[in-house]
A tleap script that builds the chain and sets N, CA, C and O, in Angstrom:
source leaprc.protein.ff14SB
mol = sequence {
  NMET ALA ALA GLY GLN ASN GLN ARG ASN ARG
  LYS ASN ASP SER MET LEU THR LYS THR GLY
  LYS ALA ARG LEU GLY PRO LEU ASN ALA ALA
  GLN LEU THR LYS LEU LEU ASP SER SER SER
  LYS PRO LYS GLU LYS GLY LYS ILE GLN ARG
  ALA LEU ASN LYS ARG GLY PRO ILE ALA VAL
  ALA PRO ALA PRO THR PRO ALA ALA THR GLU
  SER ALA PRO ALA CALA
}
set mol.1.N position { 0.692 -1.240 0.058 }
set mol.1.CA position { 0.020 -0.072 -0.121 }
set mol.1.C position { 0.790 1.278 -0.014 }
set mol.1.O position { 0.708 2.064 -0.958 }
set mol.2.N position { 1.440 1.550 0.943 }
set mol.2.CA position { 2.511 2.707 1.069 }
set mol.2.C position { 3.622 2.460 0.497 }
set mol.2.O position { 4.346 3.448 0.376 }
set mol.3.N position { 4.131 1.220 -0.012 }
set mol.3.CA position { 5.082 0.733 -0.679 }
set mol.3.C position { 5.409 1.886 -2.182 }
set mol.3.O position { 4.450 2.110 -2.920 }
set mol.4.N position { 6.261 2.286 -2.383 }
set mol.4.CA position { 6.280 2.821 -3.876 }
set mol.4.C position { 5.739 4.305 -3.897 }
set mol.4.O position { 5.957 4.892 -4.957 }
set mol.5.N position { 5.064 5.029 -2.908 }
set mol.5.CA position { 4.408 6.267 -3.025 }
set mol.5.C position { 5.612 7.166 -2.192 }
set mol.5.O position { 6.323 6.755 -1.275 }
set mol.6.N position { 5.603 8.316 -2.720 }
set mol.6.CA position { 6.403 9.445 -1.894 }
set mol.6.C position { 5.375 10.010 -0.835 }
set mol.6.O position { 4.144 10.019 -0.809 }
set mol.7.N position { 6.363 10.488 0.044 }
set mol.7.CA position { 5.544 10.959 1.779 }
set mol.7.C position { 4.468 11.848 1.466 }
set mol.7.O position { 3.459 11.768 2.167 }
set mol.8.N position { 4.512 12.723 0.488 }
set mol.8.CA position { 3.706 13.669 0.403 }
set mol.8.C position { 2.419 13.351 -0.151 }
set mol.8.O position { 1.514 14.174 -0.014 }
set mol.9.N position { 2.173 12.072 -0.871 }
set mol.9.CA position { 0.848 11.644 -1.158 }
set mol.9.C position { 0.380 10.384 -0.236 }
set mol.9.O position { -0.714 9.835 -0.367 }
set mol.10.N position { 1.357 10.013 0.704 }
set mol.10.CA position { 0.950 8.763 1.593 }
set mol.10.C position { -0.037 9.096 2.646 }
set mol.10.O position { 0.186 10.091 3.335 }
set mol.11.N position { -0.915 8.513 2.820 }
set mol.11.CA position { -1.963 8.911 4.070 }
set mol.11.C position { -1.164 8.039 5.263 }
set mol.11.O position { -0.708 6.949 4.914 }
set mol.12.N position { -0.993 8.421 6.499 }
set mol.12.CA position { -0.764 7.639 7.437 }
set mol.12.C position { -2.107 6.822 7.775 }
set mol.12.O position { -3.313 7.067 7.808 }
set mol.13.N position { -1.152 5.576 8.041 }
set mol.13.CA position { -2.109 4.637 8.774 }
set mol.13.C position { -1.631 3.708 9.675 }
set mol.13.O position { -0.822 2.892 9.234 }
set mol.14.N position { -1.963 3.645 10.894 }
set mol.14.CA position { -1.102 3.629 12.203 }
set mol.14.C position { -1.057 1.817 12.137 }
set mol.14.O position { -0.193 1.109 12.655 }
set mol.15.N position { -1.938 1.480 11.554 }
set mol.15.CA position { -1.950 -0.140 11.391 }
set mol.15.C position { -0.911 -0.669 10.348 }
set mol.15.O position { -0.704 -1.861 10.123 }
set mol.16.N position { -0.317 0.337 9.772 }
set mol.16.CA position { 0.670 -0.484 8.578 }
set mol.16.C position { 2.360 0.260 9.120 }
set mol.16.O position { 2.476 1.244 9.850 }
set mol.17.N position { 3.168 -0.310 8.690 }
set mol.17.CA position { 4.475 0.056 8.739 }
set mol.17.C position { 4.634 0.981 7.388 }
set mol.17.O position { 3.833 0.994 6.454 }
set mol.18.N position { 5.841 1.751 7.487 }
set mol.18.CA position { 6.284 2.810 6.471 }
set mol.18.C position { 6.382 1.945 5.081 }
set mol.18.O position { 6.071 2.560 4.061 }
set mol.19.N position { 6.769 0.637 4.949 }
set mol.19.CA position { 6.610 -0.148 3.806 }
set mol.19.C position { 5.519 -0.949 3.437 }
set mol.19.O position { 5.507 -1.731 2.487 }
set mol.20.N position { 4.352 -0.666 4.438 }
set mol.20.CA position { 3.130 -1.068 4.135 }
set mol.20.C position { 2.778 -2.552 4.658 }
set mol.20.O position { 1.801 -3.145 4.200 }
set mol.21.N position { 3.625 -3.137 5.650 }
set mol.21.CA position { 3.259 -4.213 6.381 }
set mol.21.C position { 2.523 -4.134 7.547 }
set mol.21.O position { 2.651 -3.199 8.336 }
set mol.22.N position { 1.698 -5.134 7.719 }
set mol.22.CA position { 0.887 -5.062 8.942 }
set mol.22.C position { 1.328 -4.766 10.121 }
set mol.22.O position { 2.407 -5.353 10.207 }
set mol.23.N position { 1.085 -4.071 11.303 }
set mol.23.CA position { 1.750 -4.102 12.772 }
set mol.23.C position { 0.654 -5.270 13.305 }
set mol.23.O position { -0.535 -5.361 13.002 }
set mol.24.N position { 1.436 -6.120 14.187 }
set mol.24.CA position { 0.640 -7.292 14.779 }
set mol.24.C position { 0.440 -6.748 16.360 }
set mol.24.O position { -0.293 -7.410 17.095 }
set mol.25.N position { 1.109 -5.514 16.884 }
set mol.25.CA position { 0.860 -5.322 18.058 }
set mol.25.C position { -0.328 -4.995 18.649 }
set mol.25.O position { -0.551 -5.592 19.703 }
set mol.26.N position { -1.139 -4.230 18.279 }
set mol.26.CA position { -2.417 -3.595 18.605 }
set mol.26.C position { -3.561 -4.633 18.629 }
set mol.26.O position { -4.562 -4.500 19.333 }
set mol.27.N position { -3.325 -5.723 17.768 }
set mol.27.CA position { -4.356 -6.306 17.461 }
set mol.27.C position { -4.407 -7.382 18.779 }
set mol.27.O position { -3.443 -7.646 19.498 }
set mol.28.N position { -5.694 -7.900 18.900 }
set mol.28.CA position { -5.967 -8.628 20.228 }
set mol.28.C position { -6.102 -10.261 19.505 }
set mol.28.O position { -6.183 -10.547 18.311 }
set mol.29.N position { -6.095 -11.044 20.541 }
set mol.29.CA position { -6.188 -12.635 20.156 }
set mol.29.C position { -7.042 -12.788 19.294 }
set mol.29.O position { -6.646 -13.219 18.211 }
set mol.30.N position { -8.267 -12.540 19.436 }
set mol.30.CA position { -9.394 -13.017 18.384 }
set mol.30.C position { -8.889 -12.386 17.058 }
set mol.30.O position { -8.794 -13.144 16.092 }
set mol.31.N position { -8.598 -11.247 16.926 }
set mol.31.CA position { -8.288 -10.453 15.747 }
set mol.31.C position { -7.014 -11.231 15.104 }
set mol.31.O position { -7.048 -11.482 13.899 }
set mol.32.N position { -6.141 -11.530 15.709 }
set mol.32.CA position { -4.808 -12.424 15.358 }
set mol.32.C position { -5.353 -13.658 14.937 }
set mol.32.O position { -4.793 -14.112 13.939 }
set mol.33.N position { -6.090 -14.199 15.303 }
set mol.33.CA position { -6.669 -15.910 15.209 }
set mol.33.C position { -7.381 -15.755 13.635 }
set mol.33.O position { -7.195 -16.634 12.793 }
set mol.34.N position { -8.257 -14.472 13.330 }
set mol.34.CA position { -8.797 -14.651 12.144 }
set mol.34.C position { -7.765 -14.221 11.126 }
set mol.34.O position { -7.779 -14.729 10.004 }
set mol.35.N position { -6.957 -13.394 11.432 }
set mol.35.CA position { -5.651 -12.969 10.337 }
set mol.35.C position { -5.039 -14.140 9.987 }
set mol.35.O position { -4.835 -14.337 8.789 }
set mol.36.N position { -4.576 -15.274 11.109 }
set mol.36.CA position { -4.089 -16.038 11.021 }
set mol.36.C position { -4.735 -17.403 9.743 }
set mol.36.O position { -4.139 -18.127 8.946 }
set mol.37.N position { -6.038 -17.250 10.061 }
set mol.37.CA position { -7.007 -18.207 8.904 }
set mol.37.C position { -6.905 -17.724 7.698 }
set mol.37.O position { -6.942 -18.516 6.756 }
set mol.38.N position { -6.783 -16.599 7.507 }
set mol.38.CA position { -7.211 -15.808 6.290 }
set mol.38.C position { -5.729 -15.567 5.484 }
set mol.38.O position { -5.634 -15.305 4.285 }
set mol.39.N position { -4.726 -15.704 6.329 }
set mol.39.CA position { -3.418 -15.540 5.684 }
set mol.39.C position { -2.910 -16.739 4.956 }
set mol.39.O position { -3.260 -17.873 5.280 }
set mol.40.N position { -1.979 -16.465 3.845 }
set mol.40.CA position { -1.595 -17.677 3.078 }
set mol.40.C position { -0.366 -17.956 3.007 }
set mol.40.O position { 0.081 -19.034 2.616 }
set mol.41.N position { 0.375 -16.865 3.436 }
set mol.41.CA position { 2.017 -16.977 3.213 }
set mol.41.C position { 2.590 -17.695 4.355 }
set mol.41.O position { 2.035 -17.636 5.453 }
set mol.42.N position { 3.455 -18.240 4.206 }
set mol.42.CA position { 4.020 -19.268 5.453 }
set mol.42.C position { 4.779 -18.255 6.239 }
set mol.42.O position { 5.103 -18.702 7.339 }
set mol.43.N position { 5.091 -17.269 6.062 }
set mol.43.CA position { 6.369 -16.360 6.636 }
set mol.43.C position { 5.255 -15.409 7.328 }
set mol.43.O position { 5.528 -15.070 8.479 }
set mol.44.N position { 4.205 -14.999 6.862 }
set mol.44.CA position { 3.239 -14.194 7.571 }
set mol.44.C position { 2.651 -14.865 8.681 }
set mol.44.O position { 2.599 -14.333 9.790 }
set mol.45.N position { 2.105 -16.254 8.394 }
set mol.45.CA position { 1.552 -17.353 9.238 }
set mol.45.C position { 2.529 -17.311 10.571 }
set mol.45.O position { 2.067 -17.274 11.711 }
set mol.46.N position { 3.872 -17.323 10.286 }
set mol.46.CA position { 4.910 -17.723 11.564 }
set mol.46.C position { 4.770 -16.385 12.362 }
set mol.46.O position { 4.733 -16.495 13.588 }
set mol.47.N position { 4.696 -15.251 11.867 }
set mol.47.CA position { 4.945 -13.754 12.422 }
set mol.47.C position { 3.473 -13.890 13.123 }
set mol.47.O position { 3.497 -13.508 14.293 }
set mol.48.N position { 2.553 -14.220 12.795 }
set mol.48.CA position { 1.045 -14.080 13.591 }
set mol.48.C position { 0.919 -15.221 14.534 }
set mol.48.O position { 0.155 -15.105 15.492 }
set mol.49.N position { 1.709 -16.491 14.322 }
set mol.49.CA position { 1.493 -17.331 15.577 }
set mol.49.C position { 2.620 -17.046 16.674 }
set mol.49.O position { 2.510 -17.534 17.798 }
set mol.50.N position { 3.808 -16.168 16.284 }
set mol.50.CA position { 4.606 -15.782 17.297 }
set mol.50.C position { 3.741 -14.815 18.091 }
set mol.50.O position { 3.599 -14.829 19.314 }
set mol.51.N position { 3.161 -13.941 17.195 }
set mol.51.CA position { 2.489 -12.669 17.933 }
set mol.51.C position { 1.395 -13.404 19.096 }
set mol.51.O position { 1.310 -12.927 20.228 }
set mol.52.N position { 0.718 -14.407 18.746 }
set mol.52.CA position { -0.432 -15.214 19.489 }
set mol.52.C position { 0.212 -15.756 20.540 }
set mol.52.O position { -0.263 -15.464 21.637 }
set mol.53.N position { 1.302 -16.571 20.524 }
set mol.53.CA position { 2.143 -17.223 21.567 }
set mol.53.C position { 2.445 -16.207 22.432 }
set mol.53.O position { 2.020 -16.433 23.565 }
set mol.54.N position { 3.186 -14.880 22.273 }
set mol.54.CA position { 3.625 -13.853 22.942 }
set mol.54.C position { 2.360 -13.623 23.712 }
set mol.54.O position { 2.622 -13.306 24.873 }
set mol.55.N position { 1.064 -13.676 23.455 }
set mol.55.CA position { -0.214 -13.004 24.103 }
set mol.55.C position { -0.663 -14.003 25.372 }
set mol.55.O position { -1.404 -13.648 26.289 }
set mol.56.N position { -0.076 -15.286 25.235 }
set mol.56.CA position { -0.458 -16.224 25.958 }
set mol.56.C position { -1.891 -17.020 25.827 }
set mol.56.O position { -2.637 -16.765 24.882 }
set mol.57.N position { -2.164 -17.791 26.611 }
set mol.57.CA position { -3.370 -18.383 26.283 }
set mol.57.C position { -4.812 -17.293 26.427 }
set mol.57.O position { -5.048 -16.314 27.134 }
set mol.58.N position { -5.655 -18.096 25.281 }
set mol.58.CA position { -6.976 -17.299 25.261 }
set mol.58.C position { -8.030 -17.550 26.261 }
set mol.58.O position { -8.731 -18.550 26.108 }
set mol.59.N position { -8.220 -16.808 27.215 }
set mol.59.CA position { -9.273 -16.970 28.231 }
set mol.59.C position { -10.661 -17.368 27.621 }
set mol.59.O position { -11.289 -16.553 26.945 }
set mol.60.N position { -11.073 -18.477 27.837 }
set mol.60.CA position { -12.491 -18.505 27.161 }
set mol.60.C position { -13.233 -19.006 28.600 }
set mol.60.O position { -12.797 -19.877 29.352 }
set mol.61.N position { -14.465 -18.222 28.775 }
set mol.61.CA position { -15.437 -18.547 29.724 }
set mol.61.C position { -15.889 -19.930 29.852 }
set mol.61.O position { -16.266 -20.413 28.784 }
set mol.62.N position { -15.963 -20.805 31.012 }
set mol.62.CA position { -16.599 -22.088 31.092 }
set mol.62.C position { -17.975 -21.904 30.821 }
set mol.62.O position { -18.616 -20.882 31.066 }
set mol.63.N position { -18.479 -23.146 30.204 }
set mol.63.CA position { -19.785 -23.119 29.958 }
set mol.63.C position { -20.533 -23.326 31.295 }
set mol.63.O position { -19.970 -24.065 32.102 }
set mol.64.N position { -21.544 -22.861 31.597 }
set mol.64.CA position { -22.509 -23.433 32.855 }
set mol.64.C position { -22.827 -24.893 33.004 }
set mol.64.O position { -23.206 -25.535 32.025 }
set mol.65.N position { -22.708 -25.373 34.033 }
set mol.65.CA position { -23.230 -26.709 34.160 }
set mol.65.C position { -24.421 -26.832 34.309 }
set mol.65.O position { -25.010 -25.890 34.839 }
set mol.66.N position { -25.240 -28.105 33.870 }
set mol.66.CA position { -26.414 -28.063 34.291 }
set mol.66.C position { -27.087 -27.908 35.472 }
set mol.66.O position { -28.194 -27.408 35.670 }
set mol.67.N position { -26.210 -28.446 36.328 }
set mol.67.CA position { -26.594 -28.349 37.871 }
set mol.67.C position { -26.630 -26.898 38.483 }
set mol.67.O position { -27.360 -26.491 39.387 }
set mol.68.N position { -25.664 -26.213 37.772 }
set mol.68.CA position { -25.662 -24.727 38.452 }
set mol.68.C position { -26.954 -23.728 37.712 }
set mol.68.O position { -27.305 -22.627 38.134 }
set mol.69.N position { -27.421 -24.317 36.734 }
set mol.69.CA position { -28.594 -23.581 36.025 }
set mol.69.C position { -30.102 -23.933 36.866 }
set mol.69.O position { -30.981 -23.113 37.129 }
set mol.70.N position { -30.096 -25.262 37.159 }
set mol.70.CA position { -31.020 -25.732 37.907 }
set mol.70.C position { -31.503 -24.595 38.965 }
set mol.70.O position { -30.692 -23.751 39.345 }
set mol.71.N position { -32.809 -24.595 39.417 }
set mol.71.CA position { -33.405 -23.759 40.716 }
set mol.71.C position { -32.920 -24.486 41.820 }
set mol.71.O position { -32.836 -25.692 41.588 }
set mol.72.N position { -32.558 -24.115 43.005 }
set mol.72.CA position { -32.672 -24.717 44.079 }
set mol.72.C position { -34.098 -24.779 44.661 }
set mol.72.O position { -34.893 -23.840 44.661 }
set mol.73.N position { -34.334 -26.127 45.204 }
set mol.73.CA position { -35.749 -26.456 45.904 }
set mol.73.C position { -36.305 -25.583 47.164 }
set mol.73.O position { -35.662 -25.748 48.201 }
set mol.74.N position { -37.053 -24.966 47.209 }
set mol.74.CA position { -37.381 -23.929 48.258 }
set mol.74.C position { -38.184 -24.875 49.390 }
set mol.74.O position { -39.153 -25.626 49.285 }
set mol.75.N position { -37.327 -24.486 50.531 }
set mol.75.CA position { -37.506 -25.311 51.794 }
set mol.75.C position { -38.473 -24.533 52.696 }
set mol.75.O position { -38.792 -24.986 53.796 }
savepdb mol mol.pdb
quit
């Protein structure tokens, strides 16, 4: 995108570097996972996977158990 253009005509995009490559720092884990699925280049997939590993495990809320959803009998 930004590559090959002079600076006067280039519009700043905070999500791209000077050469037009995507910045992975501000993306969250869900966005990185979506980007990993849509990427086709092995080099890009490696970068995205490293960024995901750096973030740590994705916290997923546990599904409620059936016993927890039942109402307690009134005494």
